LUMKE-111523 format. One record per residue (C-alpha): residue in one letter; x negated, y, z negated; residue number from 1. Coordinates in Angstrom, 3 decimals. Example, Ala and Ser with C-alpha at 12.3 -4.5 7.8 and 13.67 -1.06 7.14 Angstrom:
% LUMKE-111523
[r "A",[-12.300,-4.500,-7.800],1],
[r "S",[-13.670,-1.060,-7.140],2],
This chain:
% LUMKE-111523
[r "X",[-49.776,122.816,-89.009],1],
[r "X",[-52.025,123.679,-86.066],2],
[r "X",[-50.793,125.574,-83.035],3],
[r "X",[-53.790,124.614,-80.894],4],
[r "X",[-52.946,124.178,-77.241],5],
[r "X",[-54.360,121.007,-75.702],6],
[r "X",[-55.513,121.113,-72.092],7],
[r "X",[-55.935,117.800,-70.248],8],
[r "X",[-59.596,117.072,-69.477],9],
[r "X",[-58.830,116.798,-65.757],10],
[r "X",[-57.585,120.380,-65.709],11],
[r "X",[-60.640,121.600,-67.604],12],
[r "X",[-63.011,119.829,-65.234],13],
[r "X",[-61.197,121.237,-62.201],14],
[r "X",[-61.473,124.746,-63.653],15],
[r "X",[-65.149,124.350,-64.574],16],
[r "X",[-66.097,122.940,-61.156],17],
[r "X",[-64.912,126.175,-59.544],18],
[r "X",[-67.623,128.034,-61.462],19],
[r "X",[-70.790,128.078,-59.277],20],
[r "X",[-73.112,128.051,-62.308],21],
[r "X",[-71.342,125.015,-63.769],22],
[r "X",[-71.379,123.211,-60.414],23],
[r "X",[-75.109,123.884,-59.996],24],
[r "X",[-75.964,122.645,-63.503],25],
[r "X",[-73.739,119.588,-63.093],26],
[r "X",[-75.413,118.703,-59.786],27],
[r "X",[-78.841,118.892,-61.432],28],
[r "X",[-77.731,116.443,-64.128],29],
[r "X",[-75.670,114.180,-61.880],30],
[r "X",[-78.246,111.365,-61.910],31],
[r "X",[-78.344,111.267,-65.693],32],
[r "X",[-74.560,111.272,-65.892],33],
[r "X",[-74.427,108.448,-63.346],34],
[r "X",[-76.765,106.288,-65.437],35],
[r "X",[-74.785,106.950,-68.616],36],
[r "X",[-71.500,106.210,-66.828],37],
[r "X",[-72.916,102.976,-65.386],38],
[r "X",[-74.072,101.860,-68.839],39],
[r "X",[-70.666,102.549,-70.358],40],
[r "X",[-68.934,100.808,-67.465],41],
[r "X",[-71.113,97.678,-67.752],42],
[r "X",[-70.541,97.461,-71.502],43],
[r "X",[-66.798,98.018,-71.167],44],
[r "X",[-66.534,95.486,-68.336],45],
[r "X",[-68.225,92.918,-70.587],46],
[r "X",[-65.778,93.775,-73.395],47],
[r "X",[-68.565,94.680,-75.795],48],
[r "X",[-68.866,97.326,-78.463],49],
[r "X",[-72.078,99.334,-78.681],50],
[r "X",[-73.078,97.243,-81.715],51],
[r "X",[-72.461,93.972,-79.866],52],
[r "X",[-74.462,95.140,-76.852],53],
[r "X",[-77.274,96.272,-79.141],54],
[r "X",[-77.438,92.865,-80.838],55],
[r "X",[-77.615,91.113,-77.466],56],
[r "X",[-80.400,93.459,-76.352],57],
[r "X",[-82.343,93.270,-79.604],58],
[r "X",[-81.948,96.964,-80.362],59],
[r "X",[-79.753,99.223,-82.485],60],
[r "X",[-76.279,100.634,-81.914],61],
[r "X",[-77.709,104.139,-82.174],62],
[r "X",[-80.147,103.388,-79.314],63],
[r "X",[-77.222,102.267,-77.144],64],
[r "X",[-75.292,105.408,-78.126],65],
[r "X",[-78.240,107.623,-77.131],66],
[r "X",[-78.453,105.929,-73.720],67],
[r "X",[-74.711,106.209,-73.149],68],
[r "X",[-74.779,109.828,-74.274],69],
[r "X",[-77.475,110.682,-71.739],70],
[r "X",[-79.893,111.679,-74.500],71],
[r "X",[-82.582,109.273,-73.312],72],
[r "X",[-83.565,107.993,-69.886],73],
[r "X",[-83.747,104.202,-70.139],74],
[r "X",[-86.635,102.383,-68.488],75],
[r "X",[-86.089,99.792,-65.797],76],
[r "X",[-86.919,97.105,-68.385],77],
[r "X",[-84.188,98.448,-70.668],78],
[r "X",[-81.698,98.558,-67.804],79],
[r "X",[-82.578,94.911,-67.068],80],
[r "X",[-81.795,94.059,-70.716],81],
[r "X",[-78.425,95.812,-70.411],82],
[r "X",[-77.680,93.870,-67.233],83],
[r "X",[-78.579,90.549,-68.839],84],
[r "X",[-76.608,91.345,-72.003],85],
[r "X",[-73.502,92.250,-70.005],86],
[r "X",[-73.701,89.389,-67.501],87],
[r "X",[-74.549,91.685,-64.621],88],
[r "X",[-77.508,92.304,-62.353],89],
[r "X",[-79.382,95.562,-61.981],90],
[r "X",[-79.287,97.155,-58.532],91],
[r "X",[-81.160,100.364,-57.762],92],
[r "X",[-80.093,102.363,-54.712],93],
[r "X",[-81.639,105.440,-53.139],94],
[r "X",[-79.190,107.663,-51.292],95],
[r "X",[-79.735,110.804,-49.248],96],
[r "X",[-78.809,114.024,-51.003],97],
[r "X",[-75.613,115.654,-49.874],98],
[r "X",[-76.455,118.404,-47.413],99],
[r "X",[-75.630,121.886,-48.556],100],
[r "X",[-73.214,123.065,-45.900],101],
């Protein structure tokens, strides 16, 4: 029997965000995380598994997993395929960076 203490992810994230090095690294990767989160959200909203999305896109489940895991940066053409496969439209937005105050 394991005596491992489980810490809720929210508490871990709150603790990590207080670390300046973590916050800096996270900010640098924020765009990649946003793309991965948007992909997961679109797939979930459509009620699809990774395998189902892959079939609709004409690719493999592992390719979808790599995109959702942030291991690859999908092209605009690939993002368009995701949008079509999930019944959504692709919208690209440029926003000003948050000012360092």
